[in-house]
C-alpha positions in Angstrom: -51.2 -26.9 -52.8 -48.5 -26.0 -50.4 -48.9 -29.2 -48.3 -48.9 -31.2 -51.5 -45.4 -30.3 -52.4 -43.7 -29.5 -49.0 -41.6 -32.5 -47.9 -40.7 -33.6 -44.4 -38.3 -36.2 -43.1 -40.7 -39.1 -43.1 -37.9 -41.6 -43.2 -36.3 -40.4 -39.9 -38.9 -42.0 -37.5 -38.7 -45.2 -39.6 -34.9 -45.3 -39.2 -35.4 -44.9 -35.4 -37.9 -47.8 -35.5 -35.4 -49.9 -37.4 -32.8 -49.2 -34.7 -35.2 -50.4 -32.0 -36.3 -53.5 -34.0 -32.7 -54.5 -35.0 -31.7 -54.1 -31.4 -34.5 -56.3 -30.1 -34.0 -58.7 -32.9 -30.3 -59.1 -32.1 -31.0 -59.7 -28.5 -33.8 -62.2 -29.3 -31.3 -64.3 -31.2 -30.1 -65.6 -27.9 -33.2 -65.2 -25.8 -36.3 -66.3 -27.8 -37.6 -67.3 -31.2 -38.7 -63.8 -32.3 -35.5 -63.0 -34.0 -36.7 -63.4 -37.6 -39.9 -61.4 -37.0 -38.2 -58.5 -35.3 -35.4 -58.3 -37.8 -37.9 -58.4 -40.6 -39.8 -55.4 -39.1 -36.4 -53.6 -38.9 -35.8 -54.2 -42.5 -39.3 -53.1 -43.5 -38.8 -50.0 -41.4 -35.9 -49.0 -43.7 -38.1 -49.9 -46.7 -41.2 -48.0 -45.6 -39.2 -45.0 -44.7 -37.2 -44.6 -47.9 -40.0 -45.4 -50.4 -42.0 -42.6 -48.8 -39.0 -40.3 -48.5 -38.1 -40.7 -52.1 -41.4 -41.0 -53.8 -44.1 -39.4 -51.7 -42.6 -37.3 -48.9 -45.2 -34.5 -48.8 -46.6 -33.4 -45.5 -50.0 -33.7 -47.1 -49.8 -37.5 -46.6 -48.6 -37.3 -43.0 -51.7 -39.1 -41.6 -51.3 -42.2 -43.7 -47.6 -42.1 -43.3 -47.8 -42.1 -39.5 -50.6 -44.7 -39.5 -48.2 -46.9 -41.5 -45.4 -46.2 -39.0 -47.5 -47.1 -35.9 -49.0 -50.2 -37.5 -45.6 -51.4 -38.6 -44.2 -50.9 -35.1 -46.6 -53.3 -33.4 -44.7 -56.6 -33.1 -47.6 -58.8 -31.9 -49.0 -60.2 -35.2 -48.1 -60.1 -38.9 -51.5 -58.6 -39.5 -50.4 -55.3 -38.1 -47.6 -55.2 -40.7 -50.2 -56.1 -43.4 -52.3 -53.2 -42.2 -49.2 -50.9 -42.4 -48.8 -52.0 -46.0 -52.4 -51.0 -46.7 -51.6 -47.5 -45.4 -48.5 -47.4 -47.6 -50.6 -48.4 -50.6 -53.1 -45.7 -49.8 -50.3 -43.1 -49.6 -48.9 -44.3 -52.9 -52.2 -44.2 -54.8 -52.9 -40.7 -53.2 -49.5 -39.4 -54.3 -49.8 -40.9 -57.9 -53.2 -39.2 -58.3 -51.6 -35.9 -57.2 -48.8 -36.3 -59.7 -51.3 -37.0 -62.5 -53.4 -34.0 -61.4 -50.4 -31.6 -61.4 -49.5 -32.8 -64.8 -46.1 -34.2 -63.8 -44.4 -36.9 -65.8 -41.7 -39.4 -64.8 -40.4 -42.8 -65.9 -42.6 -45.5 -64.5 -40.7 -47.7 -62.0 -42.8 -50.8 -61.8 -40.5 -52.4 -59.4 -40.8 -49.6 -56.8 -44.5 -49.0 -57.4 -45.5 -52.7 -57.1 -43.5 -53.3 -53.9 -46.2 -52.0 -51.5 -48.7 -54.4 -53.0 -46.2 -57.3 -52.7 -45.6 -56.2 -49.1 -49.3 -56.4 -48.3 -49.6 -59.9 -49.8 -46.5 -61.2 -48.1 -47.5 -60.0 -44.6 -51.1 -61.0 -45.0 -50.4 -64.5 -46.1 -47.2 -64.8 -44.1 -46.0 -68.5 -43.8 -42.2 -68.1 -43.8 -39.6 -65.4 -43.6 -38.4 -66.0 -47.2 -41.8 -64.7 -48.3 -41.0 -61.4 -46.7 -37.8 -61.1 -48.7 -39.6 -60.7 -52.0 -41.2 -57.2 -51.6 -37.9 -55.7 -50.3 -36.0 -57.4 -53.1 -38.4 -55.9 -55.6 -38.0 -52.4 -54.1 -34.2 -52.3 -53.8 -33.8 -53.5 -57.4 -36.1 -50.7 -58.5 -34.8 -47.8 -56.4 -31.1 -48.5 -56.9 -31.3 -48.2 -60.7 -30.9 -44.5 -60.2 -28.0 -44.9 -57.8 -26.1 -47.2 -60.1 -26.8 -44.9 -63.0 -25.4 -41.9 -61.2 -22.4 -43.6 -59.6 -21.4 -46.3 -62.1 -22.8 -44.9 -65.3 -25.2 -47.8 -65.5 -27.9 -47.8 -68.2 -31.3 -47.2 -66.4 -34.3 -49.2 -67.5 -37.9 -48.5 -66.6 -41.4 -49.4 -67.6 -42.0 -52.6 -69.4 -38.3 -53.3 -69.5 -38.5 -54.0 -65.8 -41.1 -56.8 -66.2 -38.5 -59.7 -66.6 -36.7 -58.6 -63.4 -40.1 -58.4 -61.6 -41.1 -61.9 -62.8 -37.7 -63.4 -61.8 -38.0 -61.8 -58.4 -41.4 -63.3 -57.7 -40.1 -66.7 -59.0 -37.4 -66.4 -56.3 -40.0 -67.2 -53.7 -40.8 -70.5 -55.3 -37.3 -71.4 -56.5 -34.5 -69.9 -54.5 -32.0 -70.5 -57.3 -33.8 -67.5 -59.0 -32.4 -65.2 -56.3 -28.9 -65.1 -57.7 -30.2 -65.5 -61.2 -32.3 -62.3 -60.8 -29.2 -60.4 -59.7 -27.3 -61.6 -62.7 -30.0 -60.5 -65.1 -30.5 -57.2 -63.3 -26.8 -56.3 -63.3 -26.5 -57.5 -67.0 -29.3 -55.1 -68.0 -27.7 -52.2 -66.0 -24.1 -52.6 -67.1 -24.5 -52.9 -70.8 -22.1 -50.0 -71.3 -18.8 -49.0 -69.9 -19.0 -48.1 -66.3 -17.1 -45.5 -64.3 -15.3 -46.3 -61.1 -17.1 -46.0 -57.7 -15.8 -48.1 -54.9 -19.0 -48.1 -52.8 -21.4 -49.0 -55.6 -19.0 -51.6 -57.1 -18.6 -53.2 -53.7 -22.4 -53.4 -53.5 -22.5 -55.3 -56.8 -19.7 -57.7 -55.9 -20.9 -58.4 -52.4 -24.6 -58.9 -53.2 -23.8 -61.2 -56.2 -21.0 -63.0 -54.3 -23.2 -63.8 -51.3 -26.1 -64.8 -53.5 -24.0 -67.2 -55.4 -22.4 -68.5 -52.2 -25.9 -69.3 -50.9 -26.3 -72.0 -53.6 -23.5 -74.0 -52.0 -24.0 -73.0 -48.4 -27.8 -73.4 -48.5 -28.4 -70.3 -46.5 -30.4 -67.9 -48.7 -32.2 -65.7 -46.2 -29.1 -64.2 -44.6 -27.4 -64.0 -48.0 -30.2 -61.7 -49.0 -30.5 -59.6 -45.9 -26.8 -59.1 -45.4 -25.6 -59.3 -49.0 -28.5 -57.5 -50.9 -30.9 -55.8 -48.5 -28.3 -54.1 -46.2 -25.8 -53.3 -49.0 -28.4 -51.8 -51.3 -30.2 -49.9 -48.5 -27.0 -48.5 -47.0 -25.8 -47.3 -50.4 -29.1 -45.9 -51.5 -30.1 -44.2 -48.3 -26.7 -42.6 -47.9 -26.6 -41.4 -51.5 -30.0 -39.9 -51.3 -29.7 -38.2 -47.9 -26.0 -37.7 -47.2 -24.3 -38.0 -50.6 -21.1 -36.4 -49.4 -20.5 -39.6 -47.3 -21.5 -42.1 -50.0 -17.8 -43.1 -50.7 -17.5 -44.1 -47.1 -20.3 -46.6 -47.3 -17.8 -49.1 -48.6 -16.5 -49.6 -45.1 -20.0 -50.4 -43.8 -20.9 -52.9 -46.5 -17.6 -54.7 -46.4 -18.3 -55.7 -42.8 -21.4 -57.6 -44.0 -19.1 -60.2 -45.7 -17.8 -61.7 -42.4 -21.3 -61.3 -40.9 -22.5 -63.8 -43.4 -19.6 -66.3 -43.7 -18.6 -66.4 -40.0 -22.1 -67.5 -39.0 -21.1 -71.0 -40.4 -18.1 -71.1 -38.1 -19.1 -69.1 -34.9 -22.5 -67.5 -34.7 -21.5 -65.4 -31.7 -18.6 -63.8 -33.5 -20.6 -63.3 -36.7 -23.3 -61.5 -34.8 -20.9 -58.7 -34.0 -20.4 -57.5 -37.6 -24.0 -56.5 -38.6 -24.3 -54.1 -35.6 -21.0 -52.6 -36.5 -22.0 -52.2 -40.1 -25.3 -50.7 -39.1 -23.8 -48.3 -36.6 -21.3 -47.1 -39.2 -24.1 -46.5 -41.6 -26.0 -44.5 -39.0 -22.9 -42.4 -38.4 -22.7 -41.6 -42.1 -26.3 -40.3 -42.2 -26.3 -38.7 -38.7 -26.9 -35.2 -40.1 -30.4 -36.4 -41.2 -31.5 -37.8 -37.9 -32.1 -34.7 -35.9 -35.0 -32.2 -35.6 -33.9 -30.4 -38.8 -33.9 -33.7 -40.7 -37.5 -34.4 -39.5 -38.8 -31.0 -40.3 -37.2 -30.5 -43.8 -36.3 -34.0 -45.0 -32.8 -32.7 -45.7 -29.4 -33.1 -44.0 -28.5 -30.1 -41.9 -25.2 -30.1 -43.8 -27.0 -29.3 -47.0 -28.9 -26.5 -45.4 -25.8 -24.9 -43.9 -24.2 -24.8 -47.3 
């Protein structure tokens, strides 16, 4: 019973994996054609780490958690990432069975819970990098409902109410115009009442929607997603959940993603500087989680000191 409820910092090794993959992916932009593959693994490292940290962080699941980590880290074939998704699914099902057994109840977040299955399908049948966008898109929309509710007084929606957003997200793979449309519908459902001011969360809304709409005219959707939606949503959510005292400073990190996107159409070398700067600032904001204490307890050492 103790192992079933005792958490650990499962997200921390995944964050280190993302650092490695983003670094290799950035270098490969100028050296070889593995840029998209390595950067995708970096993005999925953040995703795998945080879904387990927030929804099934118990030490009881450490074997499948580590198997997912090691499989995800093998950059030789997309089948390894598909295998990692299988271990993630096993962990999720295991955790859900435990929740049911212990009699716990919580709102059903179909967006979050369906994302590991979408990850498995996308990696197994991988044909293009836009396919890999969909599982992360599904997840970040689901997990950030809570962040927007807490920071902007958004109206959370769960269960069957999430189905329209889930369908639109899947349609985004077949028709890219549904990518910005999904965000419009999502934010419309969230902000159906008066919001309270929060610069970081408001900037996430504006930047993600702005870059998605810009992609319609610039015809560059994949970086509009990864820079405008994936990075902004992840930086905000991860900081809020692990280092909330620094969440207001995430604004400076996400604002750097705007020139990272638009300057790529003018000078790719210059634009390539801004994502690393944004990512390094994000890492600085969550640095208290990245040590031994963070791995052991799953908490920032700053929280423990207090």
